[in-house]
ROSE-4610 file (N, C-alpha, C; in Angstrom, 1 decimal, always signed):
// ROSE-4610
residu = [M/M/M/R/R/R/D/D/D/A/A/A/N/N/N/R/R/R/K/K/K/K/K/K/V/V/V/L/L/L/E/E/E/A/A/A/P/P/P/S/S/S/R/R/R/A/A/A/V/V/V/F/F/F/W/W/W/K/K/K/E/E/E/I/I/I/K/K/K/R/R/R/L/L/L/A/A/A/D/D/D/P/P/P/K/K/K/P/P/P/A/A/A/P/P/P/I/I/I/S/S/S/V/V/V/T/T/T/A/A/A/D/D/D/E/E/E/L/L/L/K/K/K/E/E/E/V/V/V/F/F/F/E/E/E/K/K/K/R/R/R/L/L/L/N/N/N/P/P/P/P/P/P/E/E/E/V/V/V/L/L/L/P/P/P/P/P/P/Q/Q/Q/F/F/F/D/D/D/S/S/S/A/A/A/Q/Q/Q/H/H/H/K/K/K/I/I/I/N/N/N/K/K/K/I/I/I/L/L/L/S/S/S/L/L/L/M/M/M/P/P/P/D/D/D/Q/Q/Q/T/T/T/E/E/E/D/D/D/T/T/T/T/T/T/P/P/P/E/E/E/G/G/G/F/F/F/F/F/F/T/T/T/H/H/H/A/A/A/W/W/W/T/T/T/E/E/E/N/N/N/D/D/D/M/M/M/G/G/G/R/R/R/L/L/L/K/K/K/N/N/N/H/H/H/I/I/I/R/R/R/N/N/N/H/H/H/S/S/S/L/L/L/D/D/D/S/S/S/T/T/T/P/P/P/G/G/G/E/E/E/D/D/D/Q/Q/Q/A/A/A/S/S/S/Y/Y/Y/K/K/K/D/D/D/L/L/L/L/L/L/E/E/E/I/I/I/P/P/P/N/N/N/E/E/E/D/D/D/L/L/L/A/A/A/L/L/L/L/L/L/A/A/A/N/N/N/Q/Q/Q/C/C/C/V/V/V/K/K/K/E/E/E/G/G/G/D/D/D/G/G/G/P/P/P/C/C/C/F/F/F/L/L/L/K/K/K/A/A/A/L/L/L/S/S/S/M/M/M/L/L/L/I/I/I/H/H/H/W/W/W/R/R/R/I/I/I/A/A/A/D/D/D/W/W/W/A/A/A/E/E/E/A/A/A/R/R/R/G/G/G/L/L/L/I/I/I/P/P/P/P/P/P/W/W/W/Q/Q/Q/N/N/N/A/A/A/F/F/F/R/R/R/Q/Q/Q/G/G/G/Y/Y/Y/R/R/R/T/T/T/N/N/N/N/N/N/N/N/N/P/P/P/F/F/F/I/I/I/L/L/L/R/R/R/C/C/C/A/A/A/K/K/K/E/E/E/W/W/W/A/A/A/R/R/R/A/A/A/H/H/H/G/G/G/Y/Y/Y/T/T/T/L/L/L/Y/Y/Y/V/V/V/A/A/A/A/A/A/I/I/I/D/D/D/A/A/A/T/T/T/N/N/N/A/A/A/F/F/F/R/R/R/S/S/S/T/T/T/D/D/D/Q/Q/Q/P/P/P/T/T/T/L/L/L/W/W/W/L/L/L/K/K/K/L/L/L/F/F/F/R/R/R/L/L/L/G/G/G/M/M/M/G/G/G/G/G/G/A/A/A/I/I/I/F/F/F/D/D/D]
num = [1/1/1/2/2/2/3/3/3/4/4/4/5/5/5/6/6/6/7/7/7/8/8/8/9/9/9/10/10/10/11/11/11/12/12/12/13/13/13/14/14/14/15/15/15/16/16/16/17/17/17/18/18/18/19/19/19/20/20/20/21/21/21/22/22/22/23/23/23/24/24/24/25/25/25/26/26/26/27/27/27/28/28/28/29/29/29/30/30/30/31/31/31/32/32/32/33/33/33/34/34/34/35/35/35/36/36/36/37/37/37/38/38/38/39/39/39/40/40/40/41/41/41/42/42/42/43/43/43/44/44/44/45/45/45/46/46/46/47/47/47/48/48/48/49/49/49/50/50/50/51/51/51/52/52/52/53/53/53/54/54/54/55/55/55/56/56/56/57/57/57/58/58/58/59/59/59/60/60/60/61/61/61/62/62/62/63/63/63/64/64/64/65/65/65/66/66/66/67/67/67/68/68/68/69/69/69/70/70/70/71/71/71/72/72/72/73/73/73/74/74/74/75/75/75/76/76/76/77/77/77/78/78/78/79/79/79/80/80/80/81/81/81/82/82/82/83/83/83/84/84/84/85/85/85/86/86/86/87/87/87/88/88/88/89/89/89/90/90/90/91/91/91/92/92/92/93/93/93/94/94/94/95/95/95/96/96/96/97/97/97/98/98/98/99/99/99/100/100/100/101/101/101/102/102/102/103/103/103/104/104/104/105/105/105/106/106/106/107/107/107/108/108/108/109/109/109/110/110/110/111/111/111/112/112/112/113/113/113/114/114/114/115/115/115/116/116/116/117/117/117/118/118/118/119/119/119/120/120/120/121/121/121/122/122/122/123/123/123/124/124/124/125/125/125/126/126/126/127/127/127/128/128/128/129/129/129/130/130/130/131/131/131/132/132/132/133/133/133/134/134/134/135/135/135/136/136/136/137/137/137/138/138/138/139/139/139/140/140/140/141/141/141/142/142/142/143/143/143/144/144/144/145/145/145/146/146/146/147/147/147/148/148/148/149/149/149/150/150/150/151/151/151/152/152/152/153/153/153/154/154/154/155/155/155/156/156/156/157/157/157/158/158/158/159/159/159/160/160/160/161/161/161/162/162/162/163/163/163/164/164/164/165/165/165/166/166/166/167/167/167/168/168/168/169/169/169/170/170/170/171/171/171/172/172/172/173/173/173/174/174/174/175/175/175/176/176/176/177/177/177/178/178/178/179/179/179/180/180/180/181/181/181/182/182/182/183/183/183/184/184/184/185/185/185/186/186/186/187/187/187/188/188/188/189/189/189/190/190/190/191/191/191/192/192/192/193/193/193/194/194/194/195/195/195/196/196/196/197/197/197/198/198/198/199/199/199/200/200/200/201/201/201/202/202/202/203/203/203/204/204/204/205/205/205/206/206/206/207/207/207/208/208/208/209/209/209/210/210/210/211/211/211/212/212/212/213/213/213/214/214/214/215/215/215/216/216/216/217/217/217/218/218/218/219/219/219/220/220/220/221/221/221/222/222/222/223/223/223/224/224/224/225/225/225/226/226/226/227/227/227/228/228/228/229/229/229/230/230/230/231/231/231/232/232/232/233/233/233/234/234/234]
x = [+134.6/+134.0/+135.0/+136.4/+137.4/+137.4/+137.3/+137.1/+136.0/+134.8/+133.4/+133.5/+134.2/+134.1/+135.3/+136.3/+137.3/+136.3/+135.7/+135.0/+133.9/+133.2/+132.2/+133.1/+134.1/+135.0/+135.6/+136.0/+136.7/+135.8/+134.5/+133.6/+132.3/+132.5/+131.6/+131.3/+129.9/+129.2/+129.6/+129.7/+129.8/+130.7/+131.3/+131.8/+131.0/+129.9/+129.0/+129.0/+128.9/+129.0/+130.2/+131.2/+132.6/+132.8/+132.5/+132.7/+132.0/+130.5/+129.5/+130.1/+130.8/+131.4/+132.7/+133.6/+134.5/+134.1/+133.4/+132.7/+132.1/+131.2/+130.9/+131.8/+133.1/+134.2/+135.0/+135.1/+136.1/+135.4/+133.9/+133.4/+132.0/+132.0/+130.9/+129.8/+130.3/+129.3/+128.7/+127.2/+126.5/+126.8/+126.7/+126.9/+125.6/+126.1/+125.0/+124.0/+122.9/+121.9/+121.9/+122.3/+122.5/+121.3/+120.5/+119.2/+117.9/+117.0/+115.6/+114.7/+113.8/+113.0/+112.0/+111.7/+111.0/+111.8/+113.0/+113.9/+114.3/+114.5/+114.5/+113.2/+112.0/+110.7/+111.0/+111.0/+111.1/+111.7/+113.1/+113.9/+113.6/+113.2/+112.8/+111.5/+110.6/+109.3/+109.5/+110.4/+110.7/+111.5/+112.4/+113.4/+112.6/+111.6/+111.1/+109.5/+109.1/+107.8/+108.0/+107.2/+107.3/+106.9/+107.4/+107.3/+105.8/+105.3/+104.2/+103.9/+104.9/+105.1/+106.1/+105.6/+106.7/+107.9/+109.0/+110.1/+110.1/+110.7/+110.5/+110.9/+111.9/+112.6/+111.5/+110.6/+109.3/+108.6/+108.4/+107.1/+105.8/+105.1/+103.9/+102.8/+102.6/+101.6/+101.8/+103.0/+103.4/+103.2/+103.5/+103.2/+101.6/+100.8/+99.4/+99.0/+99.4/+99.1/+99.4/+100.7/+101.2/+100.4/+99.8/+99.3/+98.0/+97.2/+96.1/+96.1/+97.1/+97.6/+98.0/+98.5/+99.2/+97.8/+96.5/+95.5/+95.0/+95.9/+95.5/+94.6/+93.9/+93.2/+93.6/+92.9/+93.1/+94.0/+93.6/+94.3/+94.7/+96.2/+96.8/+97.1/+97.5/+97.9/+99.4/+99.8/+101.3/+101.4/+102.3/+102.3/+103.8/+104.7/+105.8/+105.8/+106.3/+106.2/+106.6/+107.6/+108.2/+107.1/+106.2/+105.5/+106.2/+107.0/+107.8/+106.9/+105.7/+104.7/+103.6/+103.6/+102.3/+103.0/+104.1/+104.8/+104.5/+104.1/+104.2/+105.7/+105.9/+107.1/+107.1/+108.3/+108.4/+109.2/+109.2/+110.1/+111.8/+112.0/+113.6/+113.6/+112.7/+112.9/+112.8/+112.1/+112.1/+113.6/+113.9/+115.3/+116.3/+116.4/+117.2/+117.0/+115.7/+115.3/+116.2/+116.1/+116.4/+118.0/+118.7/+120.1/+120.5/+119.8/+120.2/+120.1/+118.9/+118.7/+119.8/+120.3/+121.2/+122.5/+122.7/+124.1/+124.1/+123.1/+123.1/+122.2/+120.8/+120.0/+119.3/+120.0/+119.5/+119.1/+119.7/+119.6/+119.0/+118.4/+117.7/+116.4/+116.2/+115.1/+113.6/+112.7/+111.4/+110.7/+109.8/+109.1/+107.9/+106.9/+105.7/+104.9/+104.9/+104.2/+104.9/+106.1/+106.9/+107.2/+107.1/+107.8/+109.1/+109.8/+111.4/+111.7/+112.9/+113.4/+113.8/+114.2/+114.2/+113.0/+111.9/+110.7/+110.2/+110.9/+110.4/+111.1/+112.6/+113.5/+112.7/+111.7/+111.2/+110.1/+109.8/+108.4/+109.0/+108.5/+108.9/+108.7/+109.8/+109.8/+108.3/+107.8/+106.5/+105.5/+105.3/+104.3/+104.7/+106.1/+106.3/+106.0/+106.3/+105.9/+104.3/+103.5/+102.1/+101.7/+102.4/+101.8/+102.2/+103.2/+103.9/+102.9/+102.4/+101.9/+100.4/+99.7/+98.5/+98.3/+99.6/+99.6/+99.4/+100.2/+100.3/+98.8/+98.2/+97.0/+95.9/+95.9/+94.7/+95.3/+96.5/+96.9/+97.0/+97.0/+97.1/+97.1/+97.2/+97.5/+98.5/+98.6/+99.4/+101.1/+101.6/+102.7/+104.0/+105.2/+106.5/+106.8/+106.5/+106.5/+108.0/+108.9/+110.2/+110.7/+110.5/+111.1/+110.0/+109.0/+108.0/+108.6/+108.9/+109.4/+110.8/+111.5/+112.9/+112.6/+111.6/+111.3/+110.7/+110.2/+109.6/+110.6/+111.5/+112.7/+113.5/+113.8/+114.6/+113.7/+112.5/+111.6/+111.7/+111.6/+111.8/+113.2/+114.0/+115.5/+115.6/+115.2/+115.4/+114.8/+113.5/+112.8/+113.7/+114.1/+115.0/+116.3/+116.8/+118.0/+117.7/+116.6/+116.2/+115.8/+115.3/+115.0/+116.2/+117.3/+118.2/+118.0/+117.3/+117.0/+117.8/+118.7/+119.9/+120.9/+121.6/+122.7/+124.0/+125.1/+126.3/+126.9/+126.6/+127.4/+126.7/+125.4/+124.8/+125.4/+126.1/+126.7/+126.2/+125.6/+124.9/+123.7/+123.4/+122.3/+121.7/+123.0/+122.7/+123.7/+122.9/+123.8/+124.9/+126.1/+127.1/+128.2/+127.9/+128.4/+128.6/+129.7/+130.0/+130.3/+129.9/+130.2/+131.8/+132.7/+133.9/+134.4/+133.4/+133.4/+133.9/+133.0/+133.0/+134.4/+135.1/+136.4/+137.5/+137.1/+138.2/+137.9/+137.0/+136.6/+137.2/+137.2/+137.7/+139.1/+139.8/+141.4/+141.7/+140.9/+141.3/+141.4/+140.3/+140.3/+141.1/+141.5/+142.5/+143.8/+144.4/+145.6/+145.6/+144.6/+144.4/+144.6/+143.8/+144.3/+145.6/+146.2/+147.2/+148.6/+148.3/+149.2/+149.0/+147.9/+147.6/+147.8/+148.1/+148.0/+146.8/+145.9/+144.7/+144.4/+143.5/+142.8/+141.6/+141.5/+140.3/+139.5/+138.3/+137.3/+136.3/+136.4/+135.6/+134.7/+133.2/+132.0/+131.6/+131.7/+130.9/+129.3/+128.2/+127.1/+126.4/+125.9/+125.2/+123.7/+122.7/+121.3/+120.7/+120.4/+119.8/+118.4/+118.1/+116.8/+116.3/+117.0/+116.8/+115.5/+115.4/+114.1/+112.9/+112.7/+111.4/+111.0/+112.4/+112.3/+111.6/+111.8/+111.0/+109.5/+108.9/+107.7/+106.8/+106.1/+105.5/+104.5/+103.7/+102.7/+103.6/+104.7/+105.5/+106.3/+106.7/+107.4/+106.8/+105.5/+104.6/+104.3/+104.0/+103.7/+104.7/+105.9/+107.1/+107.2/+107.1/+107.0/+106.3/+105.0/+103.8/+104.0/+104.8/+104.9/+106.2/+106.9/+108.2/+107.7/+106.4/+106.1/+105.8/+105.7/+105.4/+103.8/+103.3/+102.1/+101.7/+100.4/+100.3/+100.2/+99.9/+99.7/+100.8/+102.0/+103.1/+103.2/+103.0/+102.9/+101.8/+100.6/+99.4/+99.6]
y = [-15.5/-16.3/-16.1/-16.2/-16.4/-15.1/-14.0/-12.7/-12.5/-13.0/-13.2/-13.5/-14.9/-15.8/-14.9/-14.3/-13.7/-12.6/-12.1/-10.7/-11.2/-12.2/-12.7/-13.0/-13.7/-14.0/-12.6/-11.6/-10.5/-9.5/-9.6/-8.4/-9.0/-10.2/-10.8/-10.0/-9.8/-8.7/-9.3/-10.7/-11.4/-12.5/-13.1/-13.8/-15.3/-15.3/-16.3/-16.6/-15.5/-15.5/-15.8/-15.3/-15.7/-17.0/-17.8/-19.2/-19.8/-19.6/-20.0/-20.1/-19.1/-18.9/-19.8/-19.7/-20.8/-22.3/-22.5/-23.8/-24.1/-23.3/-23.3/-23.6/-22.9/-23.1/-24.3/-24.6/-25.8/-27.2/-27.1/-28.4/-28.3/-27.8/-27.5/-28.6/-29.7/-31.1/-31.4/-31.6/-31.9/-33.2/-33.3/-34.9/-35.7/-36.9/-38.0/-38.2/-38.6/-38.6/-40.0/-40.4/-41.8/-42.2/-41.7/-41.9/-41.5/-42.3/-41.9/-40.9/-40.4/-39.3/-40.4/-41.4/-42.1/-42.8/-42.7/-43.4/-42.2/-40.8/-39.8/-39.6/-39.7/-39.7/-40.5/-41.8/-42.7/-42.3/-41.7/-41.3/-40.2/-39.1/-38.0/-37.9/-38.8/-38.8/-39.4/-40.1/-40.8/-39.7/-38.9/-38.1/-36.6/-36.2/-35.0/-35.1/-36.2/-36.2/-36.9/-36.4/-37.1/-38.4/-39.4/-40.6/-41.0/-42.1/-42.5/-42.9/-43.5/-43.9/-43.1/-42.4/-41.5/-42.5/-41.9/-42.7/-42.5/-43.6/-43.9/-42.6/-41.9/-40.7/-39.5/-39.4/-38.4/-38.5/-37.7/-37.5/-37.6/-38.7/-38.9/-38.1/-38.0/-37.1/-35.6/-35.2/-33.7/-33.5/-34.4/-34.2/-33.9/-34.6/-34.6/-33.2/-32.8/-31.5/-30.5/-30.5/-29.5/-29.5/-30.4/-30.7/-29.6/-30.0/-29.3/-27.7/-27.4/-26.0/-25.1/-25.8/-25.3/-24.8/-25.2/-25.0/-23.5/-22.5/-20.9/-20.5/-19.4/-18.7/-18.4/-18.2/-17.8/-16.6/-15.6/-14.6/-14.1/-13.9/-13.5/-12.1/-11.8/-10.2/-9.9/-8.9/-8.5/-7.8/-8.2/-7.5/-6.7/-7.0/-6.4/-5.0/-4.0/-2.7/-2.1/-2.9/-2.5/-2.8/-3.9/-4.3/-5.3/-6.1/-7.0/-7.6/-8.2/-9.2/-8.6/-7.1/-6.5/-5.1/-4.8/-3.6/-3.9/-3.1/-3.3/-3.3/-4.0/-3.9/-2.6/-2.3/-0.9/-1.2/-0.2/-0.4/-0.6/+0.1/-0.3/-1.7/-2.4/-3.9/-4.7/-4.0/-4.8/-4.6/-3.5/-3.2/-4.3/-4.5/-5.2/-6.8/-7.0/-8.3/-8.6/-7.7/-7.7/-7.8/-7.1/-7.1/-8.4/-9.2/-10.4/-11.5/-11.5/-12.3/-12.2/-11.0/-10.7/-11.2/-11.3/-11.7/-13.1/-13.7/-15.1/-16.0/-15.7/-16.5/-16.4/-15.7/-15.2/-16.4/-17.5/-18.8/-20.2/-19.6/-20.4/-20.9/-22.2/-23.1/-22.3/-22.2/-21.1/-22.2/-21.6/-22.3/-22.9/-23.3/-24.1/-23.3/-21.9/-21.2/-21.0/-21.5/-21.5/-19.9/-19.1/-17.7/-17.6/-17.0/-17.1/-15.8/-15.9/-14.5/-13.5/-13.9/-13.1/-12.2/-12.8/-12.1/-11.3/-11.7/-10.7/-9.4/-9.5/-8.4/-7.4/-7.7/-6.9/-5.9/-6.4/-5.9/-4.5/-3.4/-2.1/-2.6/-1.8/-2.0/-1.5/-0.6/-0.1/-1.2/-2.0/-2.7/-4.1/-4.5/-5.6/-5.7/-4.5/-4.6/-4.5/-4.1/-3.9/-5.4/-6.3/-7.4/-8.3/-8.3/-8.8/-8.6/-7.5/-6.9/-7.6/-7.4/-7.8/-9.5/-10.4/-11.8/-12.1/-11.4/-11.5/-11.1/-10.1/-9.7/-10.8/-11.2/-12.2/-13.6/-13.8/-15.2/-16.1/-15.4/-16.1/-15.3/-15.8/-14.7/-15.3/-14.6/-14.9/-14.1/-14.8/-14.3/-15.2/-14.6/-15.2/-15.9/-17.2/-18.1/-18.0/-18.2/-17.9/-16.8/-15.6/-14.6/-14.0/-14.2/-13.9/-14.7/-15.9/-16.7/-15.9/-15.3/-14.9/-13.5/-12.8/-11.5/-11.9/-12.8/-13.3/-13.9/-14.6/-15.1/-13.9/-12.8/-11.5/-11.1/-10.9/-10.4/-11.0/-12.4/-13.3/-13.0/-13.2/-13.1/-11.7/-10.7/-9.3/-9.6/-10.0/-10.2/-11.1/-12.1/-12.8/-12.3/-11.5/-10.5/-9.6/-9.0/-7.9/-8.5/-9.6/-10.3/-11.0/-11.0/-12.0/-13.4/-13.9/-15.4/-16.2/-15.6/-16.3/-16.5/-17.6/-17.6/-17.2/-16.6/-16.2/-17.3/-18.6/-19.6/-20.1/-19.2/-20.0/-19.2/-19.6/-19.1/-19.3/-20.4/-20.6/-20.1/-19.6/-19.0/-17.9/-16.6/-15.7/-14.7/-13.5/-12.5/-12.0/-11.5/-11.2/-12.3/-13.6/-14.7/-15.8/-16.7/-17.4/-19.0/-20.0/-21.2/-21.6/-20.8/-21.2/-20.2/-19.7/-19.1/-20.3/-21.3/-22.5/-22.9/-23.5/-24.2/-23.1/-22.0/-20.8/-20.7/-20.8/-20.9/-22.3/-23.3/-24.5/-24.6/-23.8/-23.9/-23.0/-21.7/-21.0/-21.7/-22.7/-23.3/-24.3/-25.0/-26.0/-25.2/-24.3/-23.5/-23.0/-22.6/-22.0/-23.1/-24.4/-25.7/-26.2/-26.2/-26.6/-25.7/-24.2/-23.2/-23.4/-23.8/-23.8/-25.3/-26.2/-27.6/-28.3/-27.9/-28.6/-29.7/-30.6/-31.5/-31.1/-30.9/-30.4/-31.7/-31.6/-32.6/-32.2/-32.8/-32.4/-33.4/-33.1/-34.0/-33.4/-34.2/-33.8/-34.7/-34.0/-34.6/-34.5/-35.7/-35.3/-36.1/-35.2/-35.4/-36.3/-37.5/-38.1/-37.9/-37.4/-37.2/-36.1/-34.9/-33.8/-33.2/-32.8/-32.0/-32.8/-34.2/-34.7/-34.8/-34.9/-35.0/-33.6/-32.3/-31.3/-31.3/-31.4/-31.5/-30.3/-30.0/-28.9/-28.2/-29.0/-28.3/-27.4/-28.3/-27.8/-26.7/-26.5/-25.5/-24.0/-24.5/-23.1/-22.6/-23.4/-23.1/-22.3/-22.8/-22.2/-20.6/-20.7/-19.5/-18.6/-19.0/-18.0/-17.7/-18.7/-18.1/-17.3/-17.2/-16.4/-14.9/-14.9/-13.6/-13.1/-14.3/-14.2/-14.1/-13.3/-13.0/-12.1/-12.0/-11.2/-11.6/-10.8/-11.3/-12.1/-11.9/-12.7/-13.9/-14.0/-15.3/-16.3/-15.4/-16.3/-16.9]
z = [-84.2/-83.2/-82.1/-82.0/-81.0/-80.3/-81.3/-80.4/-79.8/-80.1/-79.4/-78.0/-78.2/-76.8/-76.0/-76.3/-75.4/-75.0/-75.5/-74.9/-74.2/-74.3/-73.3/-71.9/-72.0/-71.1/-70.3/-70.8/-70.2/-69.8/-70.4/-70.2/-69.2/-68.6/-67.9/-66.9/-66.5/-65.5/-64.1/-64.1/-62.6/-62.8/-61.4/-61.4/-62.1/-61.5/-61.8/-63.4/-64.0/-65.6/-66.2/-65.6/-66.0/-66.0/-65.0/-64.8/-65.5/-65.8/-66.9/-68.2/-68.6/-70.0/-70.0/-69.0/-69.2/-69.2/-68.4/-68.5/-70.0/-70.5/-71.8/-73.0/-73.0/-73.7/-73.5/-72.4/-72.0/-72.0/-71.9/-71.9/-72.7/-73.9/-74.6/-74.9/-74.7/-75.1/-73.8/-74.0/-72.7/-72.4/-71.2/-70.4/-70.7/-71.2/-71.3/-70.4/-70.3/-69.3/-69.0/-67.5/-67.2/-66.6/-66.2/-65.4/-66.1/-66.0/-66.7/-65.8/-66.3/-65.6/-64.6/-65.0/-64.1/-62.9/-62.9/-62.1/-61.1/-61.8/-60.9/-60.0/-60.6/-59.9/-58.7/-59.0/-57.7/-56.6/-57.0/-55.8/-55.2/-56.0/-55.6/-54.6/-55.0/-54.1/-52.8/-52.7/-51.4/-50.5/-51.2/-50.5/-50.1/-51.1/-50.9/-50.4/-49.8/-49.1/-47.7/-46.8/-45.5/-45.7/-44.6/-44.7/-43.9/-44.7/-44.3/-42.8/-42.2/-40.9/-40.2/-39.1/-38.4/-37.7/-37.8/-37.4/-35.8/-35.1/-33.7/-32.9/-33.5/-32.9/-32.7/-33.6/-33.4/-32.3/-31.9/-30.8/-31.5/-31.6/-32.3/-31.8/-30.5/-29.8/-30.0/-30.1/-30.2/-31.6/-32.7/-34.0/-34.2/-33.7/-33.9/-33.4/-32.2/-31.5/-32.5/-33.1/-34.0/-35.2/-35.7/-37.0/-36.5/-35.6/-35.0/-35.0/-34.4/-34.1/-35.1/-36.3/-37.3/-38.3/-38.0/-38.8/-38.4/-39.1/-38.9/-39.8/-39.6/-40.5/-41.6/-42.9/-44.1/-44.2/-43.3/-43.3/-41.9/-41.7/-40.4/-40.5/-39.3/-39.0/-39.3/-39.9/-39.7/-38.4/-37.4/-36.2/-36.2/-37.2/-37.5/-37.3/-36.7/-36.9/-38.3/-38.8/-39.9/-41.2/-40.9/-42.1/-43.0/-42.5/-43.4/-44.1/-43.9/-44.5/-45.2/-45.2/-45.7/-46.7/-46.3/-47.1/-48.5/-49.5/-50.6/-51.5/-52.3/-53.0/-53.9/-54.1/-55.1/-56.3/-57.0/-58.3/-57.9/-56.7/-56.2/-56.0/-55.4/-55.3/-56.4/-57.6/-58.8/-59.6/-59.3/-59.8/-59.2/-58.0/-57.2/-57.7/-57.9/-58.5/-59.9/-60.7/-62.1/-62.0/-61.4/-61.3/-60.7/-59.9/-59.2/-60.4/-61.1/-62.4/-63.3/-63.5/-64.6/-64.4/-63.1/-62.5/-62.0/-61.7/-61.4/-61.8/-62.6/-62.8/-64.5/-64.8/-66.4/-67.3/-67.2/-68.1/-67.0/-66.0/-65.3/-65.9/-65.4/-65.9/-65.7/-66.6/-65.9/-65.0/-64.2/-63.2/-63.8/-62.8/-63.4/-64.3/-64.2/-65.1/-66.5/-66.7/-67.9/-68.2/-67.3/-67.7/-67.2/-68.3/-68.3/-67.5/-67.2/-66.5/-67.6/-69.0/-69.9/-70.2/-70.1/-70.2/-69.0/-67.9/-66.8/-66.8/-67.7/-67.5/-68.7/-69.3/-70.5/-69.6/-68.5/-67.9/-67.1/-67.4/-66.8/-65.0/-64.4/-62.8/-62.1/-62.6/-61.9/-62.2/-63.6/-63.7/-63.2/-63.0/-62.2/-60.7/-60.1/-58.7/-58.6/-59.4/-59.4/-59.5/-60.3/-60.5/-59.2/-58.7/-57.6/-56.4/-56.2/-55.1/-55.0/-56.4/-56.6/-56.4/-57.0/-56.6/-55.0/-54.4/-53.2/-52.3/-52.8/-52.2/-52.3/-53.7/-54.1/-53.6/-53.4/-53.1/-54.3/-55.5/-56.7/-57.8/-59.0/-60.2/-61.0/-62.2/-63.2/-62.9/-61.9/-61.3/-61.8/-62.0/-62.3/-60.9/-60.8/-59.2/-58.9/-59.8/-59.0/-58.7/-59.4/-59.1/-57.8/-57.7/-56.5/-55.3/-55.5/-54.2/-54.0/-54.8/-54.5/-53.7/-54.1/-53.3/-52.0/-51.8/-50.5/-49.5/-50.3/-49.5/-48.8/-49.7/-49.3/-48.0/-48.0/-47.0/-45.8/-45.8/-44.8/-44.0/-45.1/-44.6/-43.7/-44.4/-43.5/-42.4/-42.4/-41.1/-39.9/-40.4/-39.4/-39.1/-39.8/-39.3/-38.4/-38.7/-37.9/-36.4/-36.2/-34.9/-34.6/-34.9/-34.4/-34.8/-35.5/-35.5/-36.0/-37.0/-37.7/-36.9/-36.4/-35.8/-36.6/-35.9/-36.5/-37.2/-37.0/-37.8/-39.0/-39.4/-40.4/-41.6/-42.3/-43.4/-44.8/-45.0/-46.2/-46.4/-47.9/-48.3/-47.4/-47.4/-46.5/-47.2/-47.5/-47.9/-47.2/-47.7/-47.1/-46.5/-46.5/-45.9/-47.0/-46.7/-47.7/-46.9/-47.5/-47.1/-46.6/-47.3/-47.0/-45.7/-45.0/-43.7/-42.8/-43.0/-41.9/-41.9/-43.0/-43.1/-42.3/-42.6/-42.1/-40.5/-39.9/-38.5/-38.0/-38.6/-38.3/-38.2/-39.1/-39.5/-38.2/-37.9/-36.5/-35.4/-35.3/-34.0/-33.9/-35.0/-34.9/-34.6/-35.1/-34.8/-33.5/-32.9/-31.5/-30.7/-30.9/-30.1/-30.1/-31.1/-31.5/-30.6/-30.6/-30.0/-28.5/-27.9/-26.4/-26.0/-26.9/-26.4/-26.2/-26.7/-26.5/-27.6/-27.1/-28.3/-28.7/-29.9/-30.7/-31.1/-30.7/-31.3/-32.4/-33.4/-34.4/-34.9/-35.1/-35.5/-36.9/-37.9/-39.1/-39.1/-39.1/-39.1/-40.4/-41.0/-42.4/-41.9/-41.9/-41.7/-42.9/-42.9/-43.8/-44.0/-45.5/-45.8/-45.1/-44.7/-44.1/-44.4/-45.6/-46.2/-45.8/-45.9/-45.8/-44.2/-43.3/-41.9/-41.5/-42.1/-41.6/-41.7/-40.8/-40.6/-40.9/-42.1/-42.6/-41.6/-41.0/-40.0/-38.7/-38.5/-37.2/-37.5/-38.8/-39.2/-39.5/-40.0/-40.0/-38.7/-37.7/-36.4/-35.8/-35.9/-35.4/-35.9/-37.3/-37.8/-37.4/-37.3/-36.7/-35.5/-34.5/-33.0/-33.0/-33.7/-33.9/-34.4/-34.9/-35.4/-36.8/-37.5/-38.8/-39.2/-39.9/-40.1/-41.3/-41.9/-42.9/-44.3/-45.3/-46.7/-47.3/-47.3/-47.4/-46.9/-45.6/-45.0/-45.3/-45.5/-45.8/-47.5]
């Protein structure tokens, strides 16, 4: 058993797997559940859904206009020359997806369809690409929802990067960037200010209930106006 555990740690295929094994060995006992599912439901219903009454900071008239304008047709056109939102996924895309799952998400909880990532890894890349493309084409189907969401996320990220829509200071949830970039930038700013005799003012802003404050119709409208359209967008 000891040799097997040592092998899992020393031969971990990624840093994520390495630290997962360390945590498993160091703290094998599951933490006790301190809240009930009903209590969580009550909290998250309020945090993840839009408020019944708009806060006074919102422009209610513009909100109504955006809601009307966001009523787009069921099928939109992909106007990008690269075909970001209509180009079919390939076997290479499925290989990238599987590598990501092996390194980061193998033990992730199944999605609404109850399909696990381990099941997905057993499907040949050719068949998996065919399934994903067919699901997008029909707008429904027996898809691996979490995996499909990941593929869509990558397409949107590629499109946003190609159009320069992501600012350079966006470091979270972005390939090739790290959240520790921000404290490094802050440290550089502090040292520069000290070296030049300037006072540095820093504001830490925490947006309360930011998720539900994002108006969905306005978000879809903005994305459409920025150039999104096509089967993946639909």
